[in-house]
N, C-alpha and C positions, 0 to 999 in steps of 0.2 A: 589380587592381582593387578598391579597399574596397566595404565594405559600406553604406556610405552612398552608392554613385557607385549600387553594384549595384542598390537596391533600393524605385527611379525609375523604373527602365525595367523588375522583372521586375514593381510591381502594373502599372506603361502597358499589360503586357505580359498580362496576367490580363487585363485592361477590356477591350482588343481583343478577346480569348478570350472572355469570357464570353457564356452564351446571355440574358444581361441586355443585348444591347448593341443599341437600338431603331434594326435595319436589316432583321430581319421575314423573319432566315434560319428559321428555328422553321414559317414553313409555304409553305417547299424538300423537296422528297425524290428531288429529282432521278431522277426514271423507281423507285427501289423499292415506289411503292405501285406503280405498273402491274406488278413483275415480281412484289408477292407476289399480288397480284389473278390472275394469267396461273399461278400455280402453283409458280412458277420460287422461290418461297423460300416451305416450309412451317414450318422447323425454325429453330433456333440455330444450327444447325453450315452449315448451306445460307448464311442473314448472313454467317456469321463469312470463309466462303469468297468471296462474293460483295464485299464492304468491300474485302479483302483483293486481290482483283483489278484494283480500282479504284485502289486508294492503289501498288500495283506498276505497273499499267500508264497509269495515270490522272494521279496525284498527282507521281506520283516523274518520270516523261518531261515533264506539261508544269508543271504548277501549282507546283511548288517551282523546277525552273529558270528560270520565269516569274519568280518571285518575287523572287533570284538580278539578275536582269536588271534590272524592274523600278530594286531598293532599290541597283542600284549607279548608275542614271539617276537617282531621286535626290536620289540620295548627292553626286550633279555637278551637281546642276541643271537636267536635259536634262529639260525637260519632252516636247520633243519626239518624243526616246527612250521618253522614261516612256509615249505615246501611244500608236505605231507598237507597243511591244512591250505596249498591252494590248489594241492593235486584234486584235493574234494570239490574245493567250488567248480574244476572244468570237467567234475565227476558226474558232477550235478546238474549240470545242463541237458539243455531236458532235447539237442536236437545235434547233428553235425552240426547243421550251421553256427549254433550261437556256441556250444561249443569252440568252432575255427572263427571264429568273432571275440573270444577271452585270452585266448591263444594272444593272436595278431595287434588286441589293445593291451594287452597285460607288456609282448616282449614292445609294444613301440611305447610304451610309458615307463619303459626298460629304458632304451634306445635315451627320446631324452632325459630323465633326472640322473643318469652317469654321466651326461653332456652339461647338466646342470651342477656337479660336482658332487651328487649324492652316489661315493665311490661300492657304497656297498647294492648299487642297481646294479654293477658291472658284469659279474657276472651269470644276471637274468636278461642281460643285452640275448643271450642264444640259447636261453631255459627252455627247454618244450613245454613242458608246465607249468609257465606265467599265467599267472591274468593280474585279471584287470585290479579288484580286491585287494591280491597279494604285491600291487608295487603302489597301489592308494595307498595303503596300510604303510607302507617303508616311508611312504614322503610324507602321513602325517606325522608320524613316531619323532623325525629328523628335521623336519620343521614347527616342531614341539607344537601341532597343532594339539588340542583336546578328543578326547578318544569322542563326544556327543558333539558335539562340532561337527569333526568328519567325517562320522554315519550322516549325522545332516547335510551335511553336503554334495557326501556320495550316491545316496536317498536323488536329490535332486537333481542333483545332475542329469540321472538318468531320465528323468518327470521331461527336464525342460526336452532331453535330447527326441525322448515319444510324442510327445506334443508339437514336438518340431514337423516331425515326418509326418504326424498324422493333418499336418495343417496345410502339406503338401498334395498325401493323398486320398482324402476326403474328396474333395479336398472342404478345408474349409477355411473361415476367414480367421485376421490376425488376433482379435480382440474375442472370437468364440476358443482360440485358444488358451489366451489371457486366464479367461471364468472357470477349461477344466485346470489349471492352474490355480488358483486361486479357490475353487471348492474343490481341493486335493493336499491341500496347504496341511489340514487336520486326519488326512490320512496318513500323510509323509510322517508326521511330530509321532502319531502314532504307529508304524510302520518301524520308525527307527527307538521308542524306549523300546518292542516287546519281541525289537531285537536286539539287547543290551541284554537283553534278561533271561533271556532260555539257556536253559542246560545244554550240554552236550548233546545229551540225547534228545533232545527238544528238535535238532538241526537240523534240516530237509523239507522237503518241500514234492511236490504232487500239480506238477500244474496241467493239464493234459493237451487242453486247449490252443495254448502257448509250444508244445511241440509238435502240435499235430500241422498248427498252422508256417511255425520256420521250415516243418520235411517238410511240408509239399509245395514252399518260398522256392525250394530246392529247381524243382520243376517247375517253376513262371516262368510261361514264355517271353510274358516281356515283365522284363521287373527296373526299378533305379535304384533299388539299394541294394546289398550285397547278404544281408537278411532280414 
């Protein structure tokens, strides 16, 4: 692949994973806020361990393999399969808050992509079962981002958002946040490699701690984040 061919796809990936993407992802902590509130995460190492566990048991076993299946569904122009896998993603979320977050981000990304000229995203603006991973995969296919790069970007975007939330909540210094990101680079690569290799029978996860944190966050008295 020539540099001329690669550069637009790389820039599209950076656009898709940018914190400036107007989907509202910054408003969600995915249970991290409650975990800090409960005293489970008091320092840098605890946050790194929490996020590393979710990478290995969550993204590697659910989000990344579903991204791969959605990517192939969009490549085949199979909207029914894409919707089926999107529903799978939503059904697998550990708590109502996390499911609502996924729907919100999926519909927000659908609106943005439709406004940017991706006509396939139009019907998903109002699709109740739109998930973030489904629309992310659609954008990756339409913008010709290779699957492995798309999966890496998806994982890194999630990790950056989580670390940004932890920096605010624990609180941690900015340098501590960068140390966490650096420490989890290999974990992120491993999550992508494992997730892309999973068979259909192996797709799925169980994260009871995350589910409990997200559930209890619903009734937390004072909150900065929506999940």
